[in-house]
C-alpha positions as CSV (number, residue, x, y, z in Angstrom):
1,M,-2.0,-223.2,-6.1
2,T,-2.8,-225.7,-3.1
3,T,-5.5,-227.8,-3.9
4,F,-8.3,-228.3,-1.2
5,P,-10.4,-230.8,-2.1
6,L,-13.1,-230.4,0.8
7,L,-14.6,-227.5,-0.3
8,P,-18.0,-227.3,-0.2
9,D,-19.9,-228.0,-3.2
10,A,-21.1,-225.4,-5.8
11,G,-25.1,-224.5,-5.3
12,S,-24.4,-225.8,-1.3
13,Y,-25.1,-222.9,1.6
14,V,-22.6,-222.3,4.3
15,E,-22.3,-220.4,7.4
16,M,-19.5,-217.1,6.9
17,S,-18.4,-216.2,10.0
18,V,-16.9,-212.4,10.5
19,S,-16.8,-212.2,13.8
20,D,-19.1,-214.1,16.6
21,E,-21.0,-210.8,16.0
22,Q,-21.7,-211.0,12.5
23,T,-22.2,-214.4,10.7
24,A,-24.5,-215.0,7.6
25,R,-25.4,-217.7,5.8
26,V,-24.0,-217.8,1.9
27,R,-24.6,-219.5,-1.0
28,V,-21.4,-221.1,-2.8
29,V,-21.7,-220.3,-6.6
30,D,-18.2,-222.0,-7.2
31,S,-15.4,-223.6,-5.9
32,E,-12.2,-224.7,-7.2
33,D,-8.5,-225.0,-5.9
34,A,-8.6,-222.9,-2.8
35,R,-10.9,-220.4,-4.3
36,L,-14.6,-219.9,-3.7
37,I,-17.3,-217.6,-4.8
38,L,-19.8,-217.0,-2.2
39,S,-23.6,-215.3,-2.6
40,A,-24.3,-213.4,0.4
41,P,-27.1,-211.2,2.0
42,R,-26.1,-207.5,0.9
43,D,-26.0,-206.3,4.6
44,S,-23.7,-208.9,5.0
45,V,-20.5,-208.7,2.8
46,P,-17.1,-208.1,4.4
47,G,-14.4,-205.6,3.0
48,V,-11.4,-206.9,0.6
49,G,-8.5,-208.1,2.9
50,A,-10.9,-209.7,6.0
51,N,-10.8,-212.6,7.3
52,V,-13.9,-214.8,7.2
53,A,-14.5,-218.6,8.6
54,L,-16.7,-220.7,6.3
55,R,-18.2,-223.6,8.4
56,W,-20.3,-226.5,6.9
57,S,-21.8,-229.8,8.3
58,A,-19.2,-232.6,8.7
59,A,-21.9,-235.1,9.8
60,P,-21.7,-236.9,12.6
61,R,-18.4,-235.7,13.3
62,G,-19.2,-232.1,14.1
63,R,-18.6,-229.4,11.5
64,Y,-15.8,-228.0,8.6
65,S,-14.3,-225.1,9.3
66,L,-12.2,-223.5,7.0
67,L,-10.1,-220.0,7.3
68,C,-10.3,-217.6,4.4
69,R,-9.4,-214.0,3.3
70,V,-11.7,-211.9,1.3
71,T,-9.5,-210.9,-2.1
72,D,-12.5,-209.5,-4.1
73,V,-16.0,-208.2,-3.8
74,E,-18.8,-206.9,-6.6
75,E,-22.1,-205.9,-4.9
76,N,-23.4,-209.4,-3.1
77,M,-20.4,-211.4,-4.7
78,I,-17.8,-212.3,-2.7
79,E,-14.5,-214.0,-3.6
80,V,-12.5,-215.7,-1.1
81,E,-8.9,-217.6,-0.9
82,A,-8.8,-220.5,1.4
83,Q,-5.3,-219.9,4.3
84,R,-5.5,-223.4,5.5
85,Q,-7.1,-226.7,4.8
86,P,-10.3,-227.5,6.1
87,V,-10.2,-228.6,10.3
88,V,-13.0,-230.8,11.7
89,E,-14.4,-228.8,15.0
90,Q,-16.1,-232.2,17.0
91,H,-18.9,-231.2,18.8
92,R,-17.0,-232.2,21.9
93,H,-14.6,-229.3,21.2
94,F,-17.1,-226.5,20.7
95,V,-17.4,-223.9,23.2
96,R,-18.2,-225.0,26.9
97,G,-18.5,-223.2,30.1
98,G,-20.5,-221.0,31.9
99,G,-22.7,-222.7,35.5
100,G,-25.4,-221.4,37.7
101,E,-27.9,-220.1,34.8
102,Q,-31.6,-220.9,35.3
103,V,-33.4,-223.4,33.1
104,R,-36.7,-224.9,33.1
105,L,-37.4,-228.3,31.9
106,R,-40.8,-229.2,30.0
107,R,-42.4,-232.2,29.0
108,A,-45.5,-233.1,27.6
109,G,-48.0,-234.7,30.3
110,F,-45.3,-233.6,33.1
111,P,-45.4,-230.5,35.2
112,D,-42.4,-228.5,34.8
113,A,-39.1,-228.2,36.4
114,S,-36.6,-225.6,37.7
115,G,-33.0,-226.0,37.5
116,W,-29.5,-225.0,37.0
117,I,-26.8,-225.6,34.8
118,R,-23.6,-227.1,35.4
119,D,-21.9,-225.9,32.4
120,I,-23.2,-225.6,28.4
121,S,-22.0,-225.7,25.1
122,E,-23.5,-225.2,21.3
123,H,-24.9,-228.6,21.3
124,S,-25.5,-229.6,24.6
125,M,-25.9,-229.0,28.9
126,R,-25.2,-230.7,31.5
127,G,-27.7,-229.2,34.6
128,H,-29.2,-230.5,37.7
129,F,-33.4,-230.7,38.4
130,A,-35.3,-231.1,41.2
131,G,-38.3,-233.4,41.6
132,A,-38.0,-234.4,37.9
133,E,-38.5,-237.7,36.5
134,V,-36.4,-237.9,33.5
135,N,-35.0,-241.0,31.5
136,G,-32.5,-241.4,29.2
137,G,-33.8,-240.7,25.6
138,D,-36.6,-238.6,26.7
139,D,-37.5,-235.7,24.3
140,L,-37.6,-232.1,26.4
141,R,-37.7,-228.4,25.7
142,L,-35.6,-226.3,27.6
143,E,-35.8,-222.7,28.6
144,I,-32.3,-221.3,28.8
145,Q,-32.0,-218.0,30.5
146,L,-28.4,-216.6,29.1
147,G,-27.5,-213.3,31.0
148,T,-30.9,-211.1,29.5
149,E,-31.3,-213.2,26.6
150,M,-33.7,-216.3,26.6
151,V,-33.1,-219.4,24.4
152,V,-35.5,-222.3,23.9
153,L,-34.6,-225.6,22.7
154,D,-35.9,-228.8,21.9
155,A,-33.0,-231.4,23.1
156,V,-32.8,-235.1,23.9
157,A,-31.9,-236.6,27.6
158,T,-29.1,-238.3,27.7
159,K,-26.4,-239.6,31.0
160,V,-29.5,-239.5,33.5
161,A,-28.8,-239.8,37.1
162,A,-31.0,-239.7,40.2
163,L,-29.6,-238.0,43.3
164,P,-31.6,-238.2,46.5
165,Q,-31.7,-235.1,48.8
166,R,-30.9,-235.9,52.0
167,V,-30.5,-232.1,53.8
168,P,-33.1,-231.3,54.3
169,P,-34.8,-234.5,53.5
170,G,-37.0,-233.9,49.9
171,P,-37.8,-235.4,46.4
172,M,-34.9,-236.9,44.1
173,S,-33.2,-234.7,41.9
174,V,-32.1,-235.7,38.7
175,E,-28.3,-234.7,36.8
176,M,-28.4,-235.0,33.3
177,V,-26.6,-234.3,29.7
178,A,-29.1,-233.0,27.1
179,V,-28.5,-232.4,23.4
180,F,-29.9,-230.6,20.9
181,D,-29.0,-229.2,17.6
182,P,-30.0,-225.1,17.5
183,D,-29.9,-223.1,14.8
184,E,-27.5,-220.6,14.1
185,S,-28.9,-217.7,16.2
186,Q,-29.3,-219.7,19.0
187,A,-25.5,-221.0,18.8
188,R,-24.5,-217.6,18.5
189,I,-26.1,-216.4,21.5
190,I,-24.9,-219.5,23.5
191,R,-21.0,-218.8,22.2
192,R,-21.1,-215.5,23.0
193,Y,-22.4,-216.0,26.5
194,V,-19.8,-218.4,27.4
195,M,-17.1,-216.3,25.9
196,R,-18.4,-213.5,27.9
197,Q,-18.2,-216.1,30.9
198,Q,-15.0,-217.0,29.9
199,L,-13.2,-213.4,29.9
200,L,-14.9,-212.5,33.3
201,S,-13.5,-215.7,34.6
202,R,-10.5,-214.6,33.7
203,S,-10.4,-211.1,34.7
204,R,-11.2,-212.4,38.0
205,A,-8.0,-214.7,38.3
């Protein structure tokens, strides 16, 4: 049997995805060679033969992703077998896309600013705001409208560039990248939305 040296430790928690629509936080009961025993919520137990992806932190690079197949299920206990060595999903490689979504920027002591997104991923967004005074390193709160769903994220501004509004003359606008660390439910909303936008874009091509 192939040995997998980077399996998550027994007692740790990992994210298990059966599809983008079904993700659960599960506990690793045991891990040895290519086999793992997982304890999952009863409403998140996949069937024998299902393919699942396990993900856990590979800080600071991103997260590990391990493709597995379910080999046995007993109540909420799941046995899976790894199908390959874990790979690192770097933050910059997380799904990115979209553009034009509305976003509101909030900061303590400053008026709210409205803007729109150039692109977004699970851990960052690049956006444009009119009349906002933002500096790199500023703490922000972003309210992002993704279709019918709203995501509220605490973020940090990076790569801030001030741009004068010339036509018509007006206040300075700001182009910036903001980074954030969403919980899994928020990351799933972003991932699902961007994937939908990518599919729509391909269908129009």
